[in-house]
C-alpha positions as CSV (number, residue, x, y, z in Angstrom):
1,M,0.0,0.0,0.0
2,L,2.9,2.4,0.7
3,E,6.2,2.2,-1.1
4,V,9.2,4.4,-0.7
5,K,12.2,4.1,-3.1
6,G,15.4,6.1,-2.9
7,L,13.9,8.9,-0.8
8,V,16.2,11.8,-0.3
9,K,15.6,15.1,1.5
10,I,18.4,17.7,1.6
11,Y,18.3,21.0,3.6
12,G,21.1,23.2,2.3
13,K,24.1,21.0,2.9
14,Q,22.4,18.7,5.4
15,M,21.2,15.2,4.3
16,A,18.1,14.8,6.4
17,V,16.9,11.7,4.7
18,D,19.5,9.6,3.0
19,H,18.3,7.3,0.1
20,I,15.9,5.2,2.2
21,D,13.7,2.4,0.8
22,F,10.8,0.6,2.5
23,S,7.3,-0.7,1.8
24,L,4.3,-1.4,3.9
25,K,1.5,-3.8,3.0
26,G,-2.1,-4.0,4.0
27,G,-2.9,-5.1,7.6
28,E,0.6,-4.1,8.8
29,V,1.5,-1.9,11.7
30,V,5.0,-0.5,11.5
31,G,6.7,1.5,14.2
32,L,9.2,4.1,13.0
33,L,11.7,4.9,15.8
34,G,14.8,7.0,16.0
35,P,16.6,9.7,18.1
36,N,16.0,13.4,17.7
37,G,17.1,14.5,14.3
38,A,17.1,11.0,12.8
39,G,14.8,12.0,9.9
40,K,11.5,10.4,11.1
41,S,9.2,13.5,10.8
42,T,10.9,14.6,7.7
43,T,10.3,11.2,6.1
44,M,6.6,11.4,7.1
45,K,6.2,14.9,5.7
46,C,7.8,13.9,2.5
47,I,5.4,11.0,2.1
48,V,2.3,13.1,2.7
49,G,3.6,16.0,0.5
50,L,4.1,18.6,3.2
51,L,7.8,18.7,2.3
52,R,9.1,18.5,-1.3
53,K,11.4,15.5,-1.6
54,T,14.8,16.1,-3.2
55,Q,14.6,12.8,-5.0
56,G,13.0,9.4,-4.9
57,E,9.7,7.9,-5.5
58,V,6.7,7.5,-3.1
59,T,3.5,5.7,-4.1
60,I,0.4,5.0,-2.1
61,G,-2.0,2.3,-3.3
62,G,0.0,2.4,-6.6
63,Y,-0.5,6.1,-7.1
64,D,2.0,8.9,-6.9
65,H,1.8,10.3,-3.4
66,L,0.9,13.8,-4.6
67,S,-2.0,12.6,-6.8
68,V,-5.6,13.2,-5.8
69,E,-6.1,9.4,-6.0
70,A,-3.4,8.8,-3.4
71,K,-4.7,11.6,-1.1
72,K,-8.1,9.9,-0.9
73,L,-6.4,6.8,0.4
74,F,-4.4,8.1,3.4
75,S,-4.8,10.2,6.6
76,Y,-2.0,12.0,8.4
77,I,-1.9,12.9,12.1
78,P,0.9,15.4,12.7
79,E,3.0,15.7,15.8
80,T,1.6,19.2,16.5
81,P,-2.2,19.0,15.9
82,S,-3.6,21.9,14.0
83,V,-7.3,22.8,14.3
84,Y,-9.5,25.7,13.1
85,D,-9.9,28.3,15.8
86,L,-13.5,29.2,14.9
87,L,-14.8,25.7,14.2
88,T,-16.3,23.6,16.9
89,V,-15.2,20.0,17.5
90,E,-18.4,18.7,15.7
91,E,-17.9,21.2,12.8
92,H,-14.4,19.9,12.2
93,L,-15.8,16.4,11.6
94,Q,-18.6,17.9,9.4
95,F,-16.0,19.8,7.4
96,I,-13.9,16.6,6.8
97,A,-17.0,14.6,5.9
98,Q,-18.1,17.2,3.3
99,A,-14.5,17.5,1.9
100,Y,-14.3,13.8,1.3
101,G,-18.0,13.4,0.3
102,I,-18.9,11.1,3.2
103,K,-22.7,11.0,3.3
104,D,-23.7,9.1,6.5
105,W,-20.9,10.6,8.7
106,K,-22.9,11.5,11.8
107,P,-23.1,8.0,13.4
108,I,-19.4,7.5,12.8
109,A,-18.6,10.9,14.2
110,E,-20.7,10.2,17.3
111,E,-18.9,7.0,17.9
112,L,-15.5,8.6,17.5
113,M,-16.4,11.5,19.8
114,Y,-17.6,9.0,22.4
115,T,-14.4,7.0,22.1
116,Y,-12.3,10.1,22.8
117,D,-14.5,11.7,25.4
118,L,-15.4,14.6,23.1
119,L,-19.2,14.4,23.3
120,D,-19.5,17.1,26.0
121,K,-16.9,19.2,24.0
122,R,-18.7,19.0,20.7
123,K,-19.7,22.7,20.7
124,K,-16.3,23.9,21.9
125,L,-14.3,26.0,19.5
126,G,-10.9,24.9,18.3
127,R,-9.2,27.9,19.9
128,D,-10.4,26.8,23.3
129,L,-9.2,23.3,23.2
130,S,-6.1,22.0,25.1
131,K,-3.3,20.3,23.1
132,G,-4.6,16.9,24.2
133,M,-8.1,17.7,23.0
134,R,-6.7,19.0,19.7
135,Q,-4.9,15.8,19.3
136,K,-8.1,13.9,19.9
137,V,-10.0,16.0,17.3
138,S,-7.1,15.4,14.8
139,I,-7.3,11.6,15.3
140,C,-11.1,11.6,15.0
141,C,-10.9,13.6,11.7
142,A,-8.3,11.2,10.3
143,L,-10.3,8.1,11.2
144,L,-13.6,9.5,9.9
145,T,-12.5,9.1,6.3
146,N,-11.9,5.3,6.7
147,P,-8.5,5.6,5.1
148,S,-6.5,2.6,3.8
149,V,-3.2,4.1,5.0
150,L,-2.7,6.0,8.3
151,L,0.5,8.0,9.1
152,F,0.8,8.9,12.7
153,D,3.6,11.2,13.9
154,E,3.8,11.0,17.7
155,P,0.1,10.1,18.1
156,M,0.3,9.4,21.9
157,I,1.9,12.7,23.0
158,G,-0.6,14.8,24.9
159,L,-3.2,12.0,25.2
160,D,-4.4,10.9,28.6
161,P,-4.1,7.2,29.6
162,K,-7.6,6.3,28.5
163,A,-7.2,7.8,25.1
164,I,-3.8,6.0,24.7
165,R,-5.5,2.7,25.5
166,N,-8.3,3.4,23.1
167,T,-5.9,4.4,20.3
168,K,-4.0,1.2,20.7
169,K,-7.3,-0.7,20.5
170,I,-8.2,1.2,17.3
171,F,-4.8,0.3,15.8
172,R,-5.5,-3.4,16.4
173,E,-9.0,-3.0,14.8
174,L,-7.6,-1.2,11.8
175,K,-5.0,-3.9,11.4
176,E,-7.6,-6.6,11.5
177,N,-9.5,-4.7,8.8
178,G,-6.5,-4.7,6.5
179,K,-5.4,-1.1,7.0
180,T,-1.8,0.0,6.8
181,I,-0.4,2.0,9.7
182,L,3.0,3.8,10.1
183,V,3.6,5.2,13.5
184,S,6.5,7.5,14.2
185,T,7.2,7.9,17.9
186,H,9.7,8.4,20.8
187,L,7.4,6.4,23.1
188,I,8.9,3.0,22.5
189,D,6.4,1.3,24.9
190,S,3.5,2.5,22.8
191,V,4.5,0.5,19.7
192,E,6.2,-2.5,21.2
193,T,3.0,-4.4,21.8
194,I,1.2,-3.4,18.6
195,A,3.8,-3.2,15.8
196,D,4.4,-6.1,13.4
197,R,7.6,-4.5,12.3
198,I,10.1,-2.0,13.6
199,M,12.0,0.5,11.5
200,I,14.9,2.4,13.2
201,M,16.4,5.5,11.7
202,K,19.6,7.2,12.5
203,D,21.3,10.1,10.7
204,G,18.7,9.9,7.9
205,K,19.3,6.2,7.2
206,I,17.2,3.1,8.1
207,I,19.6,1.0,10.2
208,G,17.0,-1.7,11.2
209,N,13.9,-2.9,9.5
210,D,12.4,-6.2,10.6
211,S,10.1,-7.9,13.1
212,L,11.0,-7.3,16.8
213,D,11.9,-11.0,17.2
214,N,14.3,-10.9,14.2
215,L,15.9,-7.7,15.4
216,R,16.4,-9.3,18.8
217,S,17.9,-12.4,17.3
218,A,20.4,-10.3,15.4
219,S,21.2,-8.2,18.5
220,S,24.3,-8.8,20.6
221,S,22.1,-8.3,23.6
222,G,20.2,-11.5,23.1
223,V,16.6,-12.6,22.3
224,Y,15.2,-11.4,25.7
225,T,16.2,-7.8,25.3
226,T,13.5,-5.1,25.4
227,L,12.8,-2.9,22.4
228,E,14.1,0.0,24.4
229,D,17.5,-1.8,25.0
230,L,17.6,-2.8,21.3
231,F,16.9,0.7,20.2
232,L,19.6,2.1,22.4
233,E,22.1,-0.5,21.2
234,L,21.4,0.2,17.5
235,T,21.4,4.0,17.8
236,K,24.4,4.4,20.1
237,D,27.3,6.5,18.9
238,E,30.3,4.4,17.7
């Protein structure tokens, strides 16, 4: 569903993303990990078209990632949620539904607002929402379109424990329904239990891309190491 070939992003003289290749298939949850400055968010933004890639090819569902056909297939939840100041929570969902031509959106919106404890906030303006509430609205808007591919950049930051638990549950349900999910995060524990595969970035390169069990087997720390220990081993300075 998502294929990245030879992706490069250069800022001035800095190689932020260095010729990376990876692909994600349907029904797969992949965790994208890396230290600060590794290139995770830059990779995400290049995939969704918020940053212009220097070179490389990105396709979603077989379509070029910048095409209208591709944009209909994916949803993106940024690290810093952005909402409209003068739209209410409910109006955000209505706006997305109208933009995507979703007819029977209200029952879905009600269920999403219930899941994220937003029903009593439905008439609250975006400018009056906390960061956590904005994150919840952003996630609800992304899920409303029933996308085939979901790209989450630090989805758990700002969420309360109940919302984190519900988001993990939704990830599992989406996976069961054949959806493709790429999650970029610093919160290693949040992906260890749900990811089928882990990709680890460092200095703009992918230095690990396999199932957790296979990464453990290849690690010098042994098969019983935690993902946190494995991450720190792979990303340590030489």
